[in-house]
C-alpha positions in Angstrom: -32.3 -18.7 16.1 -30.0 -20.3 13.3 -31.1 -18.8 9.6 -33.4 -20.6 7.9 -34.2 -18.6 4.9 -32.1 -15.5 3.1 -32.6 -13.4 0.3 -30.3 -10.3 -0.6 -31.1 -8.0 -3.1 -33.8 -9.8 -5.3 -35.4 -8.2 -8.2 -38.4 -10.0 -10.5 -39.9 -8.7 -13.4 -42.7 -9.3 -15.4 -41.5 -8.5 -19.2 -40.3 -4.7 -18.5 -42.6 -4.5 -15.3 -40.3 -4.8 -12.1 -42.6 -6.0 -9.6 -39.9 -6.4 -6.3 -36.9 -4.3 -6.6 -33.8 -5.3 -4.6 -35.7 -6.7 -1.4 -34.3 -8.6 1.0 -35.3 -10.7 4.4 -33.9 -12.9 7.1 -36.2 -15.5 8.2 -35.0 -17.8 11.4 -35.9 -20.9 12.7 -39.2 -20.5 14.7 -39.3 -17.0 13.9 -43.2 -15.5 12.7 -42.5 -12.6 9.7 -45.2 -10.5 8.0 -45.4 -8.3 5.0 -47.8 -6.1 4.8 -48.7 -3.4 2.2 -51.6 -2.3 -0.7 -52.8 -4.6 -3.6 -50.6 -5.0 -6.0 -47.8 -3.4 -4.0 -45.4 -7.0 -5.2 -45.4 -9.1 -1.7 -47.2 -12.0 -3.2 -45.0 -11.9 -6.1 -41.9 -12.0 -3.2 -43.8 -14.7 -1.3 -43.1 -16.9 -4.5 -39.8 -16.0 -5.6 -38.8 -17.0 -1.4 -40.7 -20.2 -1.9 -38.8 -21.2 -4.9 -42.3 -20.9 -7.0 -41.4 -18.3 -9.3 -37.3 -17.8 -10.5 -35.8 -14.1 -9.2 -34.6 -12.0 -12.0 -31.5 -11.0 -9.8 -30.4 -11.1 -6.6 -29.6 -14.5 -4.3 -32.4 -16.6 -2.0 -30.4 -19.4 0.2 -32.3 -21.6 2.0 -29.9 -23.3 4.8 -27.1 -22.2 3.3 -27.2 -23.1 0.0 -28.5 -20.8 -2.8 -31.6 -21.6 -4.8 -29.6 -20.9 -8.5 -27.3 -23.9 -7.4 -30.5 -26.5 -7.6 -31.9 -28.1 -10.5 -36.0 -28.0 -11.4 -35.6 -31.8 -9.8 -33.7 -30.4 -6.5 -36.1 -27.5 -5.9 -39.5 -29.1 -6.5 -38.1 -31.7 -4.0 -37.2 -28.5 -1.7 -40.9 -27.2 -1.7 -42.2 -30.7 -1.5 -40.6 -31.8 1.5 -39.5 -28.8 3.2 -41.8 -26.0 2.9 -45.4 -25.8 3.7 -48.0 -23.1 1.9 -51.1 -21.4 3.1 -53.5 -19.8 0.8 -56.4 -17.4 1.0 -59.3 -19.9 0.0 -57.5 -22.8 1.9 -57.3 -24.4 -2.1 -58.5 -28.1 -0.6 -58.8 -30.9 -3.1 -62.9 -31.9 -3.1 -62.3 -35.4 -4.2 -60.6 -36.0 -1.3 -61.9 -36.1 2.7 -60.3 -33.7 5.2 -58.1 -36.3 6.6 -57.0 -37.3 3.1 -56.7 -33.6 2.3 -54.2 -32.6 5.6 -51.9 -36.1 4.5 -51.4 -34.8 1.2 -47.6 -33.7 1.8 -46.8 -36.9 3.0 -48.3 -39.0 0.6 -46.7 -37.0 -2.2 -43.5 -37.4 -0.1 -44.2 -41.7 -0.4 -44.8 -42.5 3.3 -47.4 -45.0 3.5 -51.0 -44.1 3.3 -51.8 -46.0 7.0 -49.3 -43.7 8.6 -49.8 -40.3 6.6 -53.6 -40.4 7.9 -52.1 -41.4 11.3 -49.9 -38.2 11.2 -52.7 -36.1 9.6 -55.4 -37.1 12.5 -53.0 -36.3 14.9 -52.2 -32.7 13.7 -56.3 -32.3 13.0 -57.0 -32.9 16.6 -54.6 -30.1 17.9 -56.9 -28.2 15.8 -59.7 -29.6 16.5 -60.9 -30.9 13.3 -61.1 -34.6 15.0 -64.6 -35.3 14.2 -64.8 -33.9 10.5 -61.8 -36.1 9.4 -64.1 -37.9 7.0 -65.9 -34.8 5.8 -65.3 -33.5 2.3 -64.4 -29.8 2.0 -67.7 -29.1 0.5 -68.8 -30.4 3.6 -67.2 -27.8 6.7 -67.5 -23.9 6.8 -64.8 -21.8 5.7 -63.0 -21.3 9.2 -62.4 -25.2 9.3 -61.3 -25.5 5.7 -58.8 -22.9 6.8 -57.7 -24.8 9.8 -57.3 -28.0 7.4 -55.2 -25.9 5.0 -53.0 -25.0 8.2 -53.1 -28.7 9.4 -51.7 -29.7 5.4 -49.0 -27.3 5.3 -47.6 -28.4 9.2 -48.0 -32.4 8.8 -44.7 -32.6 7.2 -43.0 -30.6 9.9 -41.5 -28.2 7.2 -39.1 -25.8 7.6 -40.8 -22.9 6.2 -44.4 -22.1 5.7 -45.4 -19.5 3.2 -48.9 -17.9 3.6 -50.3 -15.9 1.4 -53.4 -13.8 3.2 -54.0 -16.9 4.9 -57.0 -15.3 6.9 -58.4 -13.1 3.9 -61.4 -15.0 3.3 -62.4 -15.1 6.9 -64.8 -13.1 9.2 -62.5 -11.6 12.2 -63.7 -14.2 14.8 -62.9 -17.2 12.1 -59.5 -15.6 11.4 -58.2 -15.1 14.8 -59.0 -18.7 16.0 -57.3 -20.1 12.5 -54.2 -17.8 13.5 -53.9 -18.4 17.0 -54.2 -22.0 16.0 -51.7 -21.7 13.0 -49.0 -19.6 15.0 -49.1 -21.7 18.3 -49.0 -25.0 16.1 -46.1 -23.5 14.0 -43.8 -22.0 16.8 -44.0 -25.7 18.7 -42.4 -27.5 15.7 -39.9 -24.7 15.1 -41.0 -23.3 11.8 -40.3 -20.4 10.6 -43.6 -18.5 8.9 -43.6 -16.0 6.5 -47.1 -14.3 6.4 -48.2 -12.0 3.4 -50.9 -9.5 4.4 -52.8 -6.5 4.3 -54.2 -6.8 7.7 -52.1 -5.2 10.1 -53.6 -6.9 13.5 -52.5 -10.1 11.7 -48.9 -8.2 11.3 -48.8 -7.8 15.1 -48.7 -11.0 15.7 -45.1 -11.4 14.1 -41.9 -11.5 15.4 -40.5 -9.0 12.6 -42.8 -7.0 10.5 -42.1 -5.8 6.5 -43.7 -3.3 4.8 -43.8 -3.2 0.9 -44.9 -0.3 -1.4 -44.4 -0.6 -5.1 -42.1 -3.3 -5.2 -39.9 -1.8 -2.4 -39.5 -3.8 0.6 -38.7 -1.7 4.2 -38.2 -3.3 7.4 -40.0 -2.4 10.4 -38.3 -4.6 12.6 -39.4 -6.5 15.8 -42.9 -6.0 17.1 -42.3 -3.5 20.0 -39.3 -2.1 18.7 
């Protein structure tokens, strides 16, 4: 698998407080990686650095060989919009849009015509078992269904990387397992790399490679089964 995202010796400071300490990570095309650790350990801070949302204080992050620090703000915004996808713990769907419109949002933001964007969203929603809910609003679907919509939105534009921050943390175990199954199956079929931040060892066990983070220090646990 080719290297997609590489970080080397990344530090992140919030004022005088250091949230991430010399973290290094390698993510390849189609790979599922998980970062586990207790709350407040720096997992989400590192995720947002790797996604280009927070600027690293020190170190280097490269996407497909190009360092983030060579990109201006517009280029970085375009990268996040077009090449990255995001899944958050609570879905964070827009309440004024339908399920289908929420799923199509990345394509619409990238300038795709509405009809084509909705058709693409409908296809992904169908693969996630949500075809019958396309016209509903987020308030009219369950938590598990809402999280499936968030997965569809993250994958509809076939991104190179999806960053998932506790994507099943708000769900019961049955829904969490179902959402994770669909998420990872669809991501793998598209060749999308996925980086999951989680405190749940059962979620991490589904990954190809695992990392642990404690007090800002990232430790490689290696491939599953190693």
